[in-house]
N, C-alpha and C positions, 0 to 999 in steps of 0.2 A: 536201273529200272525202278528201284524203289523211289528215287527222286522224281522220275517221270510220273509214276502213279500219284504221288503226293500233289504234283502240279495239276494233274487232270482233276483230282478231287477238289483242289482249291478253286479251279476255274468253274467247276459245276456248282460249288457252294456260292461263289460270287455271282454266278448267273441266276441262281435261285433267289438270292437276296435282292438282286435287281428286279426280278419279276415281282417279288412280294412288295417291294417299295413302290413300284408303279401301280400295282393293284390297290395298295393302301391309299395312294394319292388320288386314284380315280374314285375310290369309295368316299374319301373326305370331300372331294369336289362334288360328288353326287348329293351327299348330305347337305353340303352348303347350298347347292342349287335348290334343293327341296325346301330348305329353311327360308331362302330368299323368296321362293315362290309363295310360301305360306305367309311371309311377312307382307307381301304385296296383295294378298288375297283378303277376303272379307272376314277371315278368322283373326287377322292381325289387329293389333291395337293401334287405332288411328286417333291422333289428337289434333283437333282443329281449334285455332284461336279466332275469336270474333270480336272486333272492336267496332262498336256502334256509336255514332256521334251523340245521339240523344234519343229520348222517348218521343216518338212521332209516328203517326199511323203508317205512312208509306215505308219508313225504315223498319218498323216492327214487322210489317207484312213481308218484307224482303227477307228478314232473318228467319221468320217462321216458315216461309216457303223453302228456304235453304235447308233447314233442319228436316222438314218433312220429306223433301226429295232425297236427302241422304238416306233416310230410313227406307224409302222405296228402293234405293239402290243397294240396300243390304247393310247399311251402317247405322246401328242403333245405340243410343246413349245407354251407358251402363253395361253394354255387352262388348262390342268391339270399337266403340267410339266414345271419346271424351270431348266435350265441348268446353273450351276455355273462354267463357263469355265475359266481356267487360263493357260497361256503358259510361261514356265520358260526361253525360248530362250537359253537353254543349259547353264544356269548360276546357279551355286550352291547356291548362296545367294538367288536368286529368288525361287529356289526349297524349301528352308527352310521357307521363309516368306509366300509363297503361300500355303504350306502345313499347316502352322499354321492358315492361314486364313480359309482354308476349314475345319479344325478341329473345329474352332469356329462357323462356319456357321450352324452346326447341320443338315447336309444334310441327306436324307434318305439313301443314299449310295454314297461313293466317288470312283472315277475310276482313276487309274494311268496308263498313257501310256508311256511305256519304263521303264527299270530297275531303273535308278537313281530316277525317279519320284516316283515309288512305294516304294523304300527304304526311301525316304524323307517323304512321306506321312505316312508310317507305323511308322516312328520314332516320328512324330508329333501327331498321333492320333491312339490310340488303341481301342477306343470306337465305332466309326462310322463303319458300315460294309464297307469293301473295296474290290474292284475288280481291277485286273491288266490285261493288255494286251500288246502284242508286247514284251514279255519277253521270252527269250530262256530257261533259267534254273532257275526257282524261288527258288529251293532248295539251289543251290550254292549262289544265291543272298541273302539268309537269309530271304526270305519272308515267307517260310513255311518249315516244316520239312518233309512233305510228299505230294506227288502229289495226291494220292488217298484219304487221310484223312487230309485235310489242318489244320494246327494248327493256333491258334489265331483267328482273326476276318477278315481273308483275303483269297481270292481265285481268280481264273480268268482263262485266256487263255494263253497258251504258243505258240510261233511261231516256235518251234523246228520242223525241218524236218530232217530226218536221214542224217547226214553229209557224212557218208560212201557212201550212194547212190549218192550223188552229186559228190563225188570224182570219183566214178565209171563212172558216166556220162561223166565227163571230160576226163577220160582215154579212153572211147569208141569213143568220138568225135575226140580226138587228141591223137591217139595211139603212135605217134612218140615223144610226149612230155615226157621227162624223168626227167627234173628238174622243179619242180612246186613252184612257188612263193606263199607266204601266206602274205597277207596284212591286217592289222587290227589295231584297237585302243586298246592298252594294258590297258587303264583305264576303259574299258567296260567289266564287268564280263561275259556277254553273249559271247563276241568275244573271250576272253581268253579260255573259256570252249570249244567253237566250234573249235578253232585252235588246241587244244589238240586232239580232235576227228579227225580232218583232218590229223594231223601228223601221227596218228596211222593208218588211212586208207591208206595213201600214203606209209607208211612202209610196210604194208601188200601187196601192189601191187608192191613192189620193186622199188618205185620211191623216189627220193630225194626231200627234201624241203628246201626252203630258205625263212625265215620269216623276215618281216620288219614291223615296227609300225609307226603309225601317231597319232598325238595328236589333231590336228585341221584340218579343211578343207584346210587351207592355206598350210599345209604340203604335201597334196596329190599329186599335180602335180610333184614336185621334187622327192618324194619318189617312186611314181609309175613309173616315167621315169627311175630312177636308177634300180629298180627291173626288169622292162621289158627288160633291156639290159643284164640281168644275167640269165633269166629263159626262159623256152619254153611255159609256160602257167601259169595263176594265178588263185588262188581260194580266195574268200573273204567271210567272215561270214556275218550274219545279223547285220551289224555295222552301228550305227547312223551317225558317221562322214563320213564314206565311201558312205552311201546312199545319203547323202546330196551333195556329190562331184562326183556322178557317171557320170555326163556329162563330167567332166574332165577325169575320168578313161576311159570312152569310147573313147575319142579323142586320148589319149595316146595309148590305146590298138590298135586302127586302124592304127595310125601312125607307131607304132613299130612292127605291125603285130604279136602281142602276145595276144592270146585270154584270156578272163576273164570269169570264171564260178562263179557267185556270189550265195549267199544263198537264195535270195528272188526274187519273181516276179517283184516287183518295181525296183530292182537293174538291173535286166535283161533289162527291158524296157528302162532304162536310159543309158545303155552302155555295158551290158553283152551280151554273146552269147545265153546261155540257162541255165536252171536249173530245178530241181524238186521243184516246188514251189506251192504257193496258193495265194488267194486274201486276202489282209489285210482288205478290205471292208467286206468280209465274216467273218474274224476273229473278227472284231468289232461287227458284227451282233450276233455272238456266245456269245460274252461278254454281249450284251444287253439282250439276252434271260436269262442269268444267273442273270442279274440285276432285271429282272421282277420277277423271283422266290424269290429274296430277298425282293423286295417290297411287295410281297404277303405273306411274313412271314418266308421264309426259312433263315437259318443262313449260313454264308459263309463256316463254317466248315462242313456243311452238303453237300456241293457241291464240288466234286473232280475237280482238275485243268483239263481243257480240252485242247486237242491237236487240231491242224488245221484239218478241214474237207476238202474234195475235193482236195487233193494234186494231182497235175498233172504237165506235162511238160509245161514250159513257154519258148517261143522262141522269140528272137529279129531277125526278118527276115533280116533286114538291116545288122546287125553285122554278121549273119551267112554267108551272101554273101561275106562279106569282107574276110572271111577265106575260101572261096570256098566250103562251105558246103550247100547242098541242104536242105532248111528248111523242106521239106516234109520227107526227110530221117531222120532228127532229130526227127520229130514227131513219126516216127516208132521205135525210139530207146527205149529200155526198161532199 
């Protein structure tokens, strides 16, 4: 009997220990879930790396729009957000070393602004979720194999606006222009791609094209001056070198009385006449909203590459008047 009582007591003790063990496991799991929930919330410390190709108006606007939208979404620098920002100043060696730095920093997500920056960052880091922005054709740039279903660990926003529509706008504003100059940097994949589209659009309209290239901002004045003496109007893609030199482009355009239709709104404001464009600040904000989704658990490959929203007519009133065009009539142009 004594032995039976001891066995019963032992079984009860074992059962009680099992219950306590299970209860402890549930409690630990609950605490872990709460911690994970907190880590993915707005009280968590989020660290975002930003690699920008160079100082340039459109790229600057994209970065500022990105940071401003993060703040709207509840992520503020100095509180729950650290921005790990580096600028390569258009130097290939800097792109490599800075990409490697961001890869080692183990950020929540890394953001590349402009194609060369995105290519360098992807080369250095396949593990950290990556977003890109201010890139015309991410597929041709080798960043992804699909816009709808991004490959690898990268997605983002494209600044592509239909080039054919911009060429049609040029033709409507300047119907007497028969020979169209194309100015771009052949080292930029975005520009090469856009120029091919422009050439096809010009051919469809029965217009001839004369293409010239620049390698640096120092080349722009001389090349622009030479091209303006040979053509009736000029089209420029979303080119980083040309955007940085648009003040020079605008001066030559006004002096030579040869209008320029560039691809982006910032380029128009700095020296073009008009374009079908959008705000790079808004594009940066779009990218930030994608970043928030990644912070909250989405994977880049789950997020299709996004195109610009709110595309509309952008006009430089001053340059329009140089070419005797009523800005109000441009606004009415479709």
